[in-house]
C-alpha positions, 0 to 999 in steps of 0.5 A: 226168932230164937237165938238158935235159929239166928246162930250162924251154921258151921261150914258143912261139907258133903263127901261122896264116893262113886264109880259108874254111878251116872244113873244116881249121881246127879240126883244125889248131888242135887240134893246136896246143893245146899251144902257149903262144899261137895267133895266127890271121889271117883275111883275110875268111872267108865260112864258119865259119872265124872262129867256129872260130878263136875257140874255139881261138886266143889271138887272132883278127885280121882283115887284108885280103889283101895277098898270100901273103908279106906276109900271113904276115909280118904274122901273124909280126909279131903273135906274142909268143913267143920262138919261132914255129911257122908252120902253114897251115890245112890242116896239122897238128902231129903228136905226134912233131913236138910232141915234137921241138919240145919237145926242140929248144927246151929244148936251147937250141942255136945254131939260129935255126930248124928245118926239118920234113918235110911229109907230104901225104895225097892221093887216099886215101894218104900220098904218099912220092915225086915230090918231095912227100916228104920236103918239108923246110920251115922252119917253126919260128923264133926270133921276130925272126930270120926273114922270109917271102920268095919270090914269090907264091904260092910263099912260103918262110921265111928265117932269118938264122942256122943252121938245123937239122932235126927228124926229124918230120912236119908233116901236110898235107891239101893237097886234098880231092879232084882238083877242089880240086887243079885249082882251086888250080892255076888260082889259082896259075897266075893269080898267077904269070902276073900276076907275070911280066907285071909283071916284064916276063917274055917268053913262050917257045914253046920253053920252053912245049914243053919244060918241061911234059914235063920236069916230068912226067919229073922227078916221075914217074921221076926223083923216083920218083912211080911208086912212089906208084901212081895218085896218083903219076901224077896228081901228075906229070900235074898238075904238068906241066899247072901248068907248061903253064898258067903259060906259056899264061896268060903268053902270053895276058896278053902278047898282051892287053897288046900290043893294049892298051898304055895299059891296066894288066895286069888280075889275074884275079878268082881271084887275090883268091879265092886268099887264104890258100890253099896 
């Protein structure tokens, strides 16, 4: 047996945020049972998520929703392991990913983080094109050497040192059905439009006309979403609509703000409901 295989593995924590995720949370946490610590941060679930989390997690904590990036950073700060695996409630760690993580951590190389391939199951099939796969995401990091950044709702983990890649999949059951997909686009486009208004971004008719069809072409043709059959077309069409929705909502908010200059921009009620969802 090699010395790398005999070396003790550093302590590994898993960090999961959730809100109303009883459909996914149990399977997610079961796939992480091999980790030394599982920390679940709930932002106010009204279903059975907390009870499910208590059956599987080392610690279940409540933290009021401050936004995607802030919530994930808070969860990261609650872990105690040498390394942290950051997983969303609708994701699962495959057996191949577990093996790759075990090997990488025992190797004790210079990396402070590792990217994994996120593989999405949607509309009855695995999605292999259209920009959805391979969807490389930094998810395994040395504690204290990475922070969540990006702009809500599109967060990303950023490491302060060399990052490697693991040849294994993180499974993602992103939407239960097309209706769930549309609800997420609604929430996310609200968050983005509100953020753009706060930043003083201006609506552009030219971009609103050009960018949606360009997005469809990118997903369906350039990134070969057409090879995923009907689901590939659905993904390209909804991606295009998401871009269009962000422009329409920014235009709406800009017009409302212009007619009410003394009022503060009001976030849609759906933004609060979007807590913890990916």
